[in-house]
C-alpha positions in Angstrom: 137.0 85.9 129.3 135.5 88.6 131.5 136.0 88.6 135.3 132.9 88.1 137.5 131.3 91.4 138.4 130.3 92.0 142.0 128.0 94.9 141.2 127.4 97.5 138.5 130.2 99.7 139.7 132.7 97.8 137.4 130.3 98.0 134.5 130.1 101.8 134.7 133.8 102.1 135.5 134.4 100.6 132.1 132.4 103.4 130.5 133.9 106.2 132.6 136.7 107.1 130.1 135.6 108.9 126.9 138.0 106.8 124.8 136.3 103.6 126.0 132.8 105.0 125.2 134.1 105.9 121.7 135.5 102.3 121.3 132.1 100.9 122.1 130.5 103.2 119.5 133.0 102.1 116.8 132.8 98.4 117.6 129.0 98.7 117.9 128.9 99.2 114.1 130.7 95.9 113.5 133.4 93.7 114.9 137.0 95.1 114.8 140.6 94.2 115.4 142.9 96.6 117.3 144.5 97.4 113.9 141.0 98.3 112.5 140.4 100.6 115.5 143.7 102.5 115.2 142.3 104.5 112.3 139.7 106.0 114.7 142.1 107.0 117.5 145.1 109.2 118.0 146.7 107.1 120.7 149.2 104.3 120.6 148.4 100.6 120.2 149.5 99.8 123.8 147.0 102.5 125.0 144.3 101.1 122.8 145.0 97.6 124.1 144.7 98.8 127.6 141.2 100.3 127.0 140.2 97.1 125.2 141.3 95.0 128.1 139.3 97.1 130.6 136.2 96.9 128.4 136.6 93.1 128.1 137.2 92.6 131.8 134.1 94.7 132.7 132.0 92.5 130.3 131.3 95.2 127.7 133.3 93.6 124.9 133.9 90.1 123.9 137.1 88.9 122.1 137.8 85.9 120.0 141.0 84.8 118.2 140.9 84.1 114.5 144.0 83.4 112.5 146.2 85.0 115.2 144.0 88.2 115.2 141.9 89.4 118.1 138.4 90.2 117.0 136.3 92.4 119.4 132.6 92.6 119.5 130.2 94.6 121.8 128.8 92.2 124.4 125.0 92.0 124.2 124.9 90.8 127.8 126.9 93.8 128.9 124.6 96.2 127.1 121.6 94.5 128.6 123.0 95.0 132.0 123.4 98.7 131.4 119.8 98.9 130.0 118.5 96.9 133.0 120.2 99.2 135.5 119.0 102.3 133.8 115.4 101.0 133.6 115.5 100.1 137.3 116.6 103.6 138.3 114.4 105.6 136.0 111.4 107.2 137.8 108.1 105.9 136.7 
């Protein structure tokens, strides 16, 4: 469950790290478990879990449990918030 966001600062803080942006790119192609994601990254499982937690807490990923496995998906609501913010701040 993601924590309530006070403003968009948290949302963009979630995207601030290049590894987290890459995680979004990978999971955007289809849901994944941490084990699935390990093939795409050179860092440890605890480090990957840390980034996944931040992305989930900022509302950019959702997570569900299935058969004792954590399945991550990109949050459509989180992506809509980014798009909405960018649209609001784009000159007309």
